[in-house]
PDB file of N, H, CA, C and O in Angstrom:
ATOM      1  N   UNK A   1    -165.619-161.591 -19.519  1.00  0.00           N
ATOM      2  CA  UNK A   1    -166.605-160.722 -20.115  1.00  0.00           C
ATOM      3  C   UNK A   1    -167.971-161.429 -20.070  1.00  0.00           C
ATOM      4  O   UNK A   1    -168.086-162.582 -20.486  1.00  0.00           O
ATOM      5  N   UNK A   2    -168.993-160.741 -19.570  1.00  0.00           N
ATOM      6  H   UNK A   2    -168.900-159.804 -19.233  1.00  0.00           H
ATOM      7  CA  UNK A   2    -170.317-161.334 -19.429  1.00  0.00           C
ATOM      8  C   UNK A   2    -171.023-161.354 -20.780  1.00  0.00           C
ATOM      9  O   UNK A   2    -170.952-160.401 -21.556  1.00  0.00           O
ATOM     10  N   UNK A   3    -171.690-162.446 -21.033  1.00  0.00           N
ATOM     11  H   UNK A   3    -171.747-163.220 -20.403  1.00  0.00           H
ATOM     12  CA  UNK A   3    -172.421-162.580 -22.286  1.00  0.00           C
ATOM     13  C   UNK A   3    -173.797-161.944 -22.116  1.00  0.00           C
ATOM     14  O   UNK A   3    -174.519-162.265 -21.172  1.00  0.00           O
ATOM     15  N   UNK A   4    -174.158-161.045 -23.027  1.00  0.00           N
ATOM     16  H   UNK A   4    -173.572-160.785 -23.793  1.00  0.00           H
ATOM     17  CA  UNK A   4    -175.460-160.394 -22.940  1.00  0.00           C
ATOM     18  C   UNK A   4    -176.484-161.186 -23.727  1.00  0.00           C
ATOM     19  O   UNK A   4    -176.184-161.766 -24.771  1.00  0.00           O
ATOM     20  N   UNK A   5    -177.683-161.196 -23.212  1.00  0.00           N
ATOM     21  H   UNK A   5    -177.927-160.725 -22.364  1.00  0.00           H
ATOM     22  CA  UNK A   5    -178.770-161.910 -23.867  1.00  0.00           C
ATOM     23  C   UNK A   5    -179.311-161.049 -25.003  1.00  0.00           C
ATOM     24  O   UNK A   5    -179.602-159.870 -24.802  1.00  0.00           O
ATOM     25  N   UNK A   6    -179.443-161.615 -26.164  1.00  0.00           N
ATOM     26  H   UNK A   6    -179.206-162.572 -26.327  1.00  0.00           H
ATOM     27  CA  UNK A   6    -179.958-160.892 -27.321  1.00  0.00           C
ATOM     28  C   UNK A   6    -181.485-160.919 -27.304  1.00  0.00           C
ATOM     29  O   UNK A   6    -182.104-161.963 -27.101  1.00  0.00           O
ATOM     30  N   UNK A   7    -182.059-159.773 -27.516  1.00  0.00           N
ATOM     31  H   UNK A   7    -181.556-158.925 -27.681  1.00  0.00           H
ATOM     32  CA  UNK A   7    -183.519-159.673 -27.581  1.00  0.00           C
ATOM     33  C   UNK A   7    -183.922-159.837 -29.040  1.00  0.00           C
ATOM     34  O   UNK A   7    -183.380-159.154 -29.909  1.00  0.00           O
ATOM     35  N   UNK A   8    -184.876-160.743 -29.324  1.00  0.00           N
ATOM     36  H   UNK A   8    -185.316-161.298 -28.618  1.00  0.00           H
ATOM     37  CA  UNK A   8    -185.284-160.930 -30.726  1.00  0.00           C
ATOM     38  C   UNK A   8    -185.959-159.672 -31.277  1.00  0.00           C
ATOM     39  O   UNK A   8    -186.491-158.859 -30.521  1.00  0.00           O
ATOM     40  N   UNK A   9    -185.930-159.524 -32.590  1.00  0.00           N
ATOM     41  H   UNK A   9    -185.498-160.184 -33.204  1.00  0.00           H
ATOM     42  CA  UNK A   9    -186.605-158.397 -33.229  1.00  0.00           C
ATOM     43  C   UNK A   9    -188.073-158.397 -32.819  1.00  0.00           C
ATOM     44  O   UNK A   9    -188.737-159.433 -32.850  1.00  0.00           O
ATOM     45  N   UNK A  10    -188.560-157.248 -32.444  1.00  0.00           N
ATOM     46  H   UNK A  10    -188.020-156.407 -32.419  1.00  0.00           H
ATOM     47  CA  UNK A  10    -189.944-157.148 -32.002  1.00  0.00           C
ATOM     48  C   UNK A  10    -190.456-155.740 -32.242  1.00  0.00           C
ATOM     49  O   UNK A  10    -189.696-154.832 -32.579  1.00  0.00           O
ATOM     50  N   UNK A  11    -191.738-155.579 -32.065  1.00  0.00           N
ATOM     51  H   UNK A  11    -192.355-156.317 -31.791  1.00  0.00           H
ATOM     52  CA  UNK A  11    -192.396-154.277 -32.155  1.00  0.00           C
ATOM     53  C   UNK A  11    -193.170-154.063 -30.864  1.00  0.00           C
ATOM     54  O   UNK A  11    -193.380-154.989 -30.080  1.00  0.00           O
ATOM     55  N   UNK A  12    -193.587-152.817 -30.664  1.00  0.00           N
ATOM     56  H   UNK A  12    -193.417-152.066 -31.301  1.00  0.00           H
ATOM     57  CA  UNK A  12    -194.426-152.495 -29.511  1.00  0.00           C
ATOM     58  C   UNK A  12    -195.798-152.067 -30.011  1.00  0.00           C
ATOM     59  O   UNK A  12    -195.914-151.308 -30.973  1.00  0.00           O
ATOM     60  N   UNK A  13    -196.821-152.557 -29.351  1.00  0.00           N
ATOM     61  H   UNK A  13    -196.726-153.173 -28.569  1.00  0.00           H
ATOM     62  CA  UNK A  13    -198.205-152.226 -29.686  1.00  0.00           C
ATOM     63  C   UNK A  13    -198.393-150.725 -29.512  1.00  0.00           C
ATOM     64  O   UNK A  13    -197.979-150.160 -28.500  1.00  0.00           O
ATOM     65  N   UNK A  14    -199.021-150.073 -30.501  1.00  0.00           N
ATOM     66  H   UNK A  14    -199.357-150.532 -31.323  1.00  0.00           H
ATOM     67  CA  UNK A  14    -199.198-148.626 -30.405  1.00  0.00           C
ATOM     68  C   UNK A  14    -200.303-148.235 -29.421  1.00  0.00           C
ATOM     69  O   UNK A  14    -200.439-147.059 -29.083  1.00  0.00           O
ATOM     70  N   UNK A  15    -201.084-149.198 -28.965  1.00  0.00           N
ATOM     71  H   UNK A  15    -200.974-150.153 -29.240  1.00  0.00           H
ATOM     72  CA  UNK A  15    -202.114-148.891 -27.982  1.00  0.00           C
ATOM     73  C   UNK A  15    -201.632-149.146 -26.559  1.00  0.00           C
ATOM     74  O   UNK A  15    -201.708-148.255 -25.712  1.00  0.00           O
ATOM     75  N   UNK A  16    -201.135-150.354 -26.286  1.00  0.00           N
ATOM     76  H   UNK A  16    -201.073-151.078 -26.974  1.00  0.00           H
ATOM     77  CA  UNK A  16    -200.797-150.715 -24.901  1.00  0.00           C
ATOM     78  C   UNK A  16    -199.290-150.726 -24.635  1.00  0.00           C
ATOM     79  O   UNK A  16    -198.870-150.758 -23.479  1.00  0.00           O
ATOM     80  N   UNK A  17    -198.474-150.701 -25.694  1.00  0.00           N
ATOM     81  H   UNK A  17    -198.815-150.675 -26.633  1.00  0.00           H
ATOM     82  CA  UNK A  17    -197.028-150.675 -25.507  1.00  0.00           C
ATOM     83  C   UNK A  17    -196.384-152.036 -25.279  1.00  0.00           C
ATOM     84  O   UNK A  17    -195.166-152.122 -25.117  1.00  0.00           O
ATOM     85  N   UNK A  18    -197.174-153.086 -25.264  1.00  0.00           N
ATOM     86  H   UNK A  18    -198.163-153.016 -25.395  1.00  0.00           H
ATOM     87  CA  UNK A  18    -196.656-154.437 -25.038  1.00  0.00           C
ATOM     88  C   UNK A  18    -195.817-154.877 -26.240  1.00  0.00           C
ATOM     89  O   UNK A  18    -196.200-154.655 -27.388  1.00  0.00           O
ATOM     90  N   UNK A  19    -194.672-155.499 -25.964  1.00  0.00           N
ATOM     91  H   UNK A  19    -194.361-155.679 -25.031  1.00  0.00           H
ATOM     92  CA  UNK A  19    -193.808-155.988 -27.036  1.00  0.00           C
ATOM     93  C   UNK A  19    -194.393-157.263 -27.623  1.00  0.00           C
ATOM     94  O   UNK A  19    -194.926-158.108 -26.904  1.00  0.00           O
ATOM     95  N   UNK A  20    -194.285-157.389 -28.952  1.00  0.00           N
ATOM     96  H   UNK A  20    -193.852-156.702 -29.537  1.00  0.00           H
ATOM     97  CA  UNK A  20    -194.729-158.617 -29.610  1.00  0.00           C
ATOM     98  C   UNK A  20    -193.784-158.929 -30.760  1.00  0.00           C
ATOM     99  O   UNK A  20    -193.224-158.029 -31.385  1.00  0.00           O
ATOM    100  N   UNK A  21    -193.616-160.211 -31.027  1.00  0.00           N
ATOM    101  H   UNK A  21    -194.071-160.943 -30.520  1.00  0.00           H
ATOM    102  CA  UNK A  21    -192.627-160.661 -32.004  1.00  0.00           C
ATOM    103  C   UNK A  21    -193.206-160.699 -33.410  1.00  0.00           C
ATOM    104  O   UNK A  21    -192.461-160.552 -34.379  1.00  0.00           O
ATOM    105  N   UNK A  22    -194.485-160.889 -33.546  1.00  0.00           N
ATOM    106  H   UNK A  22    -195.090-161.008 -32.759  1.00  0.00           H
ATOM    107  CA  UNK A  22    -195.116-160.947 -34.868  1.00  0.00           C
ATOM    108  C   UNK A  22    -194.767-159.672 -35.633  1.00  0.00           C
ATOM    109  O   UNK A  22    -195.130-158.579 -35.198  1.00  0.00           O
ATOM    110  N   UNK A  23    -194.082-159.789 -36.743  1.00  0.00           N
ATOM    111  H   UNK A  23    -193.787-160.677 -37.096  1.00  0.00           H
ATOM    112  CA  UNK A  23    -193.602-158.633 -37.481  1.00  0.00           C
ATOM    113  C   UNK A  23    -194.654-157.922 -38.308  1.00  0.00           C
ATOM    114  O   UNK A  23    -194.356-156.905 -38.935  1.00  0.00           O
ATOM    115  N   UNK A  24    -195.866-158.426 -38.325  1.00  0.00           N
ATOM    116  H   UNK A  24    -196.108-159.251 -37.816  1.00  0.00           H
ATOM    117  CA  UNK A  24    -196.916-157.837 -39.143  1.00  0.00           C
ATOM    118  C   UNK A  24    -197.852-157.032 -38.259  1.00  0.00           C
ATOM    119  O   UNK A  24    -198.266-157.504 -37.200  1.00  0.00           O
ATOM    120  N   UNK A  25    -198.184-155.843 -38.676  1.00  0.00           N
ATOM    121  H   UNK A  25    -197.848-155.459 -39.537  1.00  0.00           H
ATOM    122  CA  UNK A  25    -199.161-155.044 -37.959  1.00  0.00           C
ATOM    123  C   UNK A  25    -198.553-154.132 -36.917  1.00  0.00           C
ATOM    124  O   UNK A  25    -197.345-154.138 -36.685  1.00  0.00           O
ATOM    125  N   UNK A  26    -199.417-153.346 -36.294  1.00  0.00           N
ATOM    126  H   UNK A  26    -200.399-153.341 -36.483  1.00  0.00           H
ATOM    127  CA  UNK A  26    -198.997-152.357 -35.311  1.00  0.00           C
ATOM    128  C   UNK A  26    -199.578-152.633 -33.931  1.00  0.00           C
ATOM    129  O   UNK A  26    -199.316-151.891 -32.984  1.00  0.00           O
ATOM    130  N   UNK A  27    -200.365-153.695 -33.815  1.00  0.00           N
ATOM    131  H   UNK A  27    -200.578-154.298 -34.585  1.00  0.00           H
ATOM    132  CA  UNK A  27    -201.041-154.023 -32.565  1.00  0.00           C
ATOM    133  C   UNK A  27    -200.683-155.434 -32.130  1.00  0.00           C
ATOM    134  O   UNK A  27    -200.387-156.297 -32.957  1.00  0.00           O
ATOM    135  N   UNK A  28    -200.713-155.660 -30.814  1.00  0.00           N
ATOM    136  H   UNK A  28    -200.953-154.959 -30.142  1.00  0.00           H
ATOM    137  CA  UNK A  28    -200.367-156.988 -30.296  1.00  0.00           C
ATOM    138  C   UNK A  28    -201.528-157.963 -30.417  1.00  0.00           C
ATOM    139  O   UNK A  28    -201.324-159.177 -30.417  1.00  0.00           O
ATOM    140  N   UNK A  29    -202.749-157.438 -30.521  1.00  0.00           N
ATOM    141  H   UNK A  29    -202.915-156.452 -30.521  1.00  0.00           H
ATOM    142  CA  UNK A  29    -203.916-158.317 -30.637  1.00  0.00           C
ATOM    143  C   UNK A  29    -205.037-157.583 -31.360  1.00  0.00           C
ATOM    144  O   UNK A  29    -204.987-156.365 -31.532  1.00  0.00           O
ATOM    145  N   UNK A  30    -206.040-158.330 -31.779  1.00  0.00           N
ATOM    146  H   UNK A  30    -206.080-159.319 -31.640  1.00  0.00           H
ATOM    147  CA  UNK A  30    -207.186-157.709 -32.440  1.00  0.00           C
ATOM    148  C   UNK A  30    -207.983-156.876 -31.446  1.00  0.00           C
ATOM    149  O   UNK A  30    -208.634-155.903 -31.827  1.00  0.00           O
ATOM    150  N   UNK A  31    -207.932-157.257 -30.173  1.00  0.00           N
ATOM    151  H   UNK A  31    -207.404-158.047 -29.864  1.00  0.00           H
ATOM    152  CA  UNK A  31    -208.622-156.478 -29.133  1.00  0.00           C
ATOM    153  C   UNK A  31    -208.031-155.069 -29.045  1.00  0.00           C
ATOM    154  O   UNK A  31    -208.765-154.084 -28.974  1.00  0.00           O
ATOM    155  N   UNK A  32    -206.693-154.984 -29.050  1.00  0.00           N
ATOM    156  H   UNK A  32    -206.097-155.785 -29.107  1.00  0.00           H
ATOM    157  CA  UNK A  32    -206.040-153.673 -29.009  1.00  0.00           C
ATOM    158  C   UNK A  32    -206.377-152.867 -30.262  1.00  0.00           C
ATOM    159  O   UNK A  32    -206.596-151.658 -30.187  1.00  0.00           O
ATOM    160  N   UNK A  33    -206.419-153.528 -31.392  1.00  0.00           N
ATOM    161  H   UNK A  33    -206.241-154.510 -31.453  1.00  0.00           H
ATOM    162  CA  UNK A  33    -206.730-152.852 -32.652  1.00  0.00           C
ATOM    163  C   UNK A  33    -208.139-152.265 -32.616  1.00  0.00           C
ATOM    164  O   UNK A  33    -208.352-151.120 -33.015  1.00  0.00           O
ATOM    165  N   UNK A  34    -209.100-153.056 -32.136  1.00  0.00           N
ATOM    166  H   UNK A  34    -208.927-153.986 -31.812  1.00  0.00           H
ATOM    167  CA  UNK A  34    -210.485-152.591 -32.058  1.00  0.00           C
ATOM    168  C   UNK A  34    -210.638-151.463 -31.041  1.00  0.00           C
ATOM    169  O   UNK A  34    -211.348-150.488 -31.288  1.00  0.00           O
ATOM    170  N   UNK A  35    -209.968-151.600 -29.896  1.00  0.00           N
ATOM    171  H   UNK A  35    -209.391-152.392 -29.695  1.00  0.00           H
ATOM    172  CA  UNK A  35    -210.047-150.571 -28.864  1.00  0.00           C
ATOM    173  C   UNK A  35    -209.463-149.259 -29.367  1.00  0.00           C
ATOM    174  O   UNK A  35    -210.030-148.194 -29.125  1.00  0.00           O
ATOM    175  N   UNK A  36    -208.334-149.329 -30.065  1.00  0.00           N
ATOM    176  H   UNK A  36    -207.873-150.195 -30.262  1.00  0.00           H
ATOM    177  CA  UNK A  36    -207.711-148.122 -30.607  1.00  0.00           C
ATOM    178  C   UNK A  36    -208.614-147.475 -31.643  1.00  0.00           C
ATOM    179  O   UNK A  36    -208.720-146.249 -31.690  1.00  0.00           O
ATOM    180  N   UNK A  37    -209.269-148.282 -32.475  1.00  0.00           N
ATOM    181  H   UNK A  37    -209.184-149.278 -32.436  1.00  0.00           H
ATOM    182  CA  UNK A  37    -210.185-147.748 -33.481  1.00  0.00           C
ATOM    183  C   UNK A  37    -211.345-147.011 -32.811  1.00  0.00           C
ATOM    184  O   UNK A  37    -211.766-145.955 -33.284  1.00  0.00           O
ATOM    185  N   UNK A  38    -211.857-147.559 -31.719  1.00  0.00           N
ATOM    186  H   UNK A  38    -211.515-148.417 -31.334  1.00  0.00           H
ATOM    187  CA  UNK A  38    -212.934-146.900 -30.986  1.00  0.00           C
ATOM    188  C   UNK A  38    -212.446-145.584 -30.373  1.00  0.00           C
ATOM    189  O   UNK A  38    -213.156-144.579 -30.409  1.00  0.00           O
ATOM    190  N   UNK A  39    -211.226-145.593 -29.807  1.00  0.00           N
ATOM    191  H   UNK A  39    -210.649-146.410 -29.777  1.00  0.00           H
ATOM    192  CA  UNK A  39    -210.664-144.376 -29.222  1.00  0.00           C
ATOM    193  C   UNK A  39    -210.499-143.292 -30.286  1.00  0.00           C
ATOM    194  O   UNK A  39    -210.826-142.129 -30.047  1.00  0.00           O
ATOM    195  N   UNK A  40    -209.992-143.673 -31.456  1.00  0.00           N
ATOM    196  H   UNK A  40    -209.726-144.617 -31.650  1.00  0.00           H
ATOM    197  CA  UNK A  40    -209.803-142.710 -32.534  1.00  0.00           C
ATOM    198  C   UNK A  40    -211.136-142.158 -33.033  1.00  0.00           C
ATOM    199  O   UNK A  40    -211.244-140.976 -33.359  1.00  0.00           O
ATOM    200  N   UNK A  41    -212.145-143.019 -33.090  1.00  0.00           N
ATOM    201  H   UNK A  41    -212.058-143.979 -32.825  1.00  0.00           H
ATOM    202  CA  UNK A  41    -213.466-142.576 -33.536  1.00  0.00           C
ATOM    203  C   UNK A  41    -214.042-141.552 -32.549  1.00  0.00           C
ATOM    204  O   UNK A  41    -214.634-140.554 -32.962  1.00  0.00           O
ATOM    205  N   UNK A  42    -213.867-141.800 -31.246  1.00  0.00           N
ATOM    206  H   UNK A  42    -213.386-142.610 -30.911  1.00  0.00           H
ATOM    207  CA  UNK A  42    -214.348-140.854 -30.236  1.00  0.00           C
ATOM    208  C   UNK A  42    -213.620-139.525 -30.352  1.00  0.00           C
ATOM    209  O   UNK A  42    -214.243-138.466 -30.267  1.00  0.00           O
ATOM    210  N   UNK A  43    -212.298-139.571 -30.547  1.00  0.00           N
ATOM    211  H   UNK A  43    -211.792-140.431 -30.616  1.00  0.00           H
ATOM    212  CA  UNK A  43    -211.524-138.336 -30.706  1.00  0.00           C
ATOM    213  C   UNK A  43    -211.979-137.560 -31.935  1.00  0.00           C
ATOM    214  O   UNK A  43    -212.123-136.338 -31.891  1.00  0.00           O
ATOM    215  N   UNK A  44    -212.202-138.274 -33.023  1.00  0.00           N
ATOM    216  H   UNK A  44    -212.085-139.267 -33.058  1.00  0.00           H
ATOM    217  CA  UNK A  44    -212.636-137.642 -34.262  1.00  0.00           C
ATOM    218  C   UNK A  44    -213.992-136.964 -34.072  1.00  0.00           C
ATOM    219  O   UNK A  44    -214.196-135.839 -34.527  1.00  0.00           O
ATOM    220  N   UNK A  45    -214.916-137.648 -33.400  1.00  0.00           N
ATOM    221  H   UNK A  45    -214.751-138.562 -33.030  1.00  0.00           H
ATOM    222  CA  UNK A  45    -216.238-137.080 -33.154  1.00  0.00           C
ATOM    223  C   UNK A  45    -216.168-135.843 -32.264  1.00  0.00           C
ATOM    224  O   UNK A  45    -216.888-134.871 -32.493  1.00  0.00           O
ATOM    225  N   UNK A  46    -215.293-135.876 -31.238  1.00  0.00           N
ATOM    226  H   UNK A  46    -214.708-136.665 -31.052  1.00  0.00           H
ATOM    227  CA  UNK A  46    -215.134-134.705 -30.368  1.00  0.00           C
ATOM    228  C   UNK A  46    -214.583-133.525 -31.153  1.00  0.00           C
ATOM    229  O   UNK A  46    -215.052-132.398 -30.994  1.00  0.00           O
ATOM    230  N   UNK A  47    -213.587-133.779 -32.000  1.00  0.00           N
ATOM    231  H   UNK A  47    -213.206-134.694 -32.129  1.00  0.00           H
ATOM    232  CA  UNK A  47    -213.004-132.717 -32.803  1.00  0.00           C
ATOM    233  C   UNK A  47    -214.025-132.129 -33.763  1.00  0.00           C
ATOM    234  O   UNK A  47    -214.084-130.912 -33.942  1.00  0.00           O
ATOM    235  N   UNK A  48    -214.826-132.982 -34.379  1.00  0.00           N
ATOM    236  H   UNK A  48    -214.779-133.970 -34.234  1.00  0.00           H
ATOM    237  CA  UNK A  48    -215.881-132.514 -35.279  1.00  0.00           C
ATOM    238  C   UNK A  48    -216.882-131.641 -34.526  1.00  0.00           C
ATOM    239  O   UNK A  48    -217.308-130.608 -35.041  1.00  0.00           O
ATOM    240  N   UNK A  49    -217.257-132.041 -33.324  1.00  0.00           N
ATOM    241  H   UNK A  49    -216.911-132.880 -32.905  1.00  0.00           H
ATOM    242  CA  UNK A  49    -218.187-131.262 -32.514  1.00  0.00           C
ATOM    243  C   UNK A  49    -217.602-129.894 -32.179  1.00  0.00           C
ATOM    244  O   UNK A  49    -218.305-128.885 -32.240  1.00  0.00           O
ATOM    245  N   UNK A  50    -216.322-129.854 -31.828  1.00  0.00           N
ATOM    246  H   UNK A  50    -215.750-130.673 -31.778  1.00  0.00           H
ATOM    247  CA  UNK A  50    -215.673-128.581 -31.515  1.00  0.00           C
ATOM    248  C   UNK A  50    -215.684-127.664 -32.738  1.00  0.00           C
ATOM    249  O   UNK A  50    -215.975-126.473 -32.622  1.00  0.00           O
ATOM    250  N   UNK A  51    -215.367-128.222 -33.910  1.00  0.00           N
ATOM    251  H   UNK A  51    -215.130-129.189 -34.004  1.00  0.00           H
ATOM    252  CA  UNK A  51    -215.389-127.420 -35.132  1.00  0.00           C
ATOM    253  C   UNK A  51    -216.792-126.887 -35.431  1.00  0.00           C
ATOM    254  O   UNK A  51    -216.951-125.726 -35.809  1.00  0.00           O
ATOM    255  N   UNK A  52    -217.801-127.733 -35.261  1.00  0.00           N
ATOM    256  H   UNK A  52    -217.671-128.676 -34.954  1.00  0.00           H
ATOM    257  CA  UNK A  52    -219.170-127.293 -35.523  1.00  0.00           C
ATOM    258  C   UNK A  52    -219.590-126.173 -34.562  1.00  0.00           C
ATOM    259  O   UNK A  52    -220.247-125.214 -34.967  1.00  0.00           O
ATOM    260  N   UNK A  53    -219.211-126.303 -33.305  1.00  0.00           N
ATOM    261  H   UNK A  53    -218.677-127.082 -32.976  1.00  0.00           H
ATOM    262  CA  UNK A  53    -219.537-125.257 -32.326  1.00  0.00           C
ATOM    263  C   UNK A  53    -218.811-123.962 -32.687  1.00  0.00           C
ATOM    264  O   UNK A  53    -219.393-122.881 -32.603  1.00  0.00           O
ATOM    265  N   UNK A  54    -217.551-124.067 -33.086  1.00  0.00           N
ATOM    266  H   UNK A  54    -217.079-124.945 -33.155  1.00  0.00           H
ATOM    267  CA  UNK A  54    -216.779-122.877 -33.457  1.00  0.00           C
ATOM    268  C   UNK A  54    -217.413-122.170 -34.656  1.00  0.00           C
ATOM    269  O   UNK A  54    -217.527-120.944 -34.661  1.00  0.00           O
ATOM    270  N   UNK A  55    -217.821-122.926 -35.660  1.00  0.00           N
ATOM    271  H   UNK A  55    -217.728-123.922 -35.656  1.00  0.00           H
ATOM    272  CA  UNK A  55    -218.457-122.340 -36.839  1.00  0.00           C
ATOM    273  C   UNK A  55    -219.777-121.693 -36.459  1.00  0.00           C
ATOM    274  O   UNK A  55    -220.089-120.600 -36.931  1.00  0.00           O
ATOM    275  N   UNK A  56    -220.555-122.351 -35.612  1.00  0.00           N
ATOM    276  H   UNK A  56    -220.301-123.239 -35.228  1.00  0.00           H
ATOM    277  CA  UNK A  56    -221.836-121.790 -35.176  1.00  0.00           C
ATOM    278  C   UNK A  56    -221.620-120.478 -34.426  1.00  0.00           C
ATOM    279  O   UNK A  56    -222.357-119.517 -34.644  1.00  0.00           O
ATOM    280  N   UNK A  57    -220.631-120.426 -33.555  1.00  0.00           N
ATOM    281  H   UNK A  57    -220.033-121.207 -33.377  1.00  0.00           H
ATOM    282  CA  UNK A  57    -220.345-119.194 -32.808  1.00  0.00           C
ATOM    283  C   UNK A  57    -219.927-118.077 -33.758  1.00  0.00           C
ATOM    284  O   UNK A  57    -220.347-116.931 -33.601  1.00  0.00           O
ATOM    285  N   UNK A  58    -219.095-118.418 -34.749  1.00  0.00           N
ATOM    286  H   UNK A  58    -218.754-119.349 -34.877  1.00  0.00           H
ATOM    287  CA  UNK A  58    -218.673-117.403 -35.732  1.00  0.00           C
ATOM    288  C   UNK A  58    -219.867-116.865 -36.512  1.00  0.00           C
ATOM    289  O   UNK A  58    -219.984-115.657 -36.720  1.00  0.00           O
ATOM    290  N   UNK A  59    -220.744-117.751 -36.939  1.00  0.00           N
ATOM    291  H   UNK A  59    -220.649-118.732 -36.770  1.00  0.00           H
ATOM    292  CA  UNK A  59    -221.923-117.315 -37.694  1.00  0.00           C
ATOM    293  C   UNK A  59    -222.802-116.426 -36.833  1.00  0.00           C
ATOM    294  O   UNK A  59    -223.278-115.390 -37.296  1.00  0.00           O
ATOM    295  N   UNK A  60    -223.021-116.818 -35.585  1.00  0.00           N
ATOM    296  H   UNK A  60    -222.634-117.660 -35.209  1.00  0.00           H
ATOM    297  CA  UNK A  60    -223.834-116.007 -34.678  1.00  0.00           C
ATOM    298  C   UNK A  60    -223.192-114.640 -34.468  1.00  0.00           C
ATOM    299  O   UNK A  60    -223.893-113.629 -34.450  1.00  0.00           O
ATOM    300  N   UNK A  61    -221.874-114.592 -34.310  1.00  0.00           N
ATOM    301  H   UNK A  61    -221.304-115.414 -34.325  1.00  0.00           H
ATOM    302  CA  UNK A  61    -221.180-113.319 -34.112  1.00  0.00           C
ATOM    303  C   UNK A  61    -221.306-112.435 -35.341  1.00  0.00           C
ATOM    304  O   UNK A  61    -221.510-111.229 -35.205  1.00  0.00           O
ATOM    305  N   UNK A  62    -221.192-112.993 -36.521  1.00  0.00           N
ATOM    306  H   UNK A  62    -221.026-113.973 -36.631  1.00  0.00           H
ATOM    307  CA  UNK A  62    -221.310-112.215 -37.764  1.00  0.00           C
ATOM    308  C   UNK A  62    -222.724-111.676 -37.904  1.00  0.00           C
ATOM    309  O   UNK A  62    -222.904-110.500 -38.222  1.00  0.00           O
ATOM    310  N   UNK A  63    -223.719-112.504 -37.676  1.00  0.00           N
ATOM    311  H   UNK A  63    -223.573-113.459 -37.419  1.00  0.00           H
ATOM    312  CA  UNK A  63    -225.121-112.061 -37.775  1.00  0.00           C
ATOM    313  C   UNK A  63    -225.401-110.979 -36.742  1.00  0.00           C
ATOM    314  O   UNK A  63    -226.076-109.994 -37.042  1.00  0.00           O
ATOM    315  N   UNK A  64    -224.896-111.152 -35.547  1.00  0.00           N
ATOM    316  H   UNK A  64    -224.348-111.952 -35.304  1.00  0.00           H
ATOM    317  CA  UNK A  64    -225.107-110.149 -34.487  1.00  0.00           C
ATOM    318  C   UNK A  64    -224.478-108.812 -34.881  1.00  0.00           C
ATOM    319  O   UNK A  64    -225.085-107.759 -34.685  1.00  0.00           O
ATOM    320  N   UNK A  65    -223.274-108.850 -35.429  1.00  0.00           N
ATOM    321  H   UNK A  65    -222.781-109.705 -35.587  1.00  0.00           H
ATOM    322  CA  UNK A  65    -222.594-107.607 -35.832  1.00  0.00           C
ATOM    323  C   UNK A  65    -223.325-106.929 -36.985  1.00  0.00           C
ATOM    324  O   UNK A  65    -223.380-105.700 -37.039  1.00  0.00           O
ATOM    325  N   UNK A  66    -223.878-107.698 -37.897  1.00  0.00           N
ATOM    326  H   UNK A  66    -223.833-108.696 -37.853  1.00  0.00           H
ATOM    327  CA  UNK A  66    -224.601-107.120 -39.030  1.00  0.00           C
ATOM    328  C   UNK A  66    -225.877-106.409 -38.575  1.00  0.00           C
ATOM    329  O   UNK A  66    -226.283-105.409 -39.168  1.00  0.00           O
ATOM    330  N   UNK A  67    -226.496-106.927 -37.536  1.00  0.00           N
ATOM    331  H   UNK A  67    -226.166-107.739 -37.055  1.00  0.00           H
ATOM    332  CA  UNK A  67    -227.751-106.350 -37.049  1.00  0.00           C
ATOM    333  C   UNK A  67    -227.524-105.253 -36.030  1.00  0.00           C
ATOM    334  O   UNK A  67    -228.471-104.546 -35.686  1.00  0.00           O
ATOM    335  N   UNK A  68    -226.319-105.081 -35.538  1.00  0.00           N
ATOM    336  H   UNK A  68    -225.550-105.655 -35.819  1.00  0.00           H
ATOM    337  CA  UNK A  68    -226.054-104.069 -34.505  1.00  0.00           C
ATOM    338  C   UNK A  68    -225.916-102.694 -35.093  1.00  0.00           C
ATOM    339  O   UNK A  68    -225.692-101.729 -34.363  1.00  0.00           O
TER     340      UNK A  68
END
């Protein structure tokens, strides 16, 4: 019977997917943590912009209908 190699307990970085043994945190390095924070900030800003455009379009449509 072949002996299988045991893999130590580890986690995977939520940004790059690299395995790391340090049991604390969700990222393999501070660089990944900072990069993910920047990515999330960009996504949040895009979503906010979409919401603002949607609200502006709704307001314009309501005003247009009231004046028609």
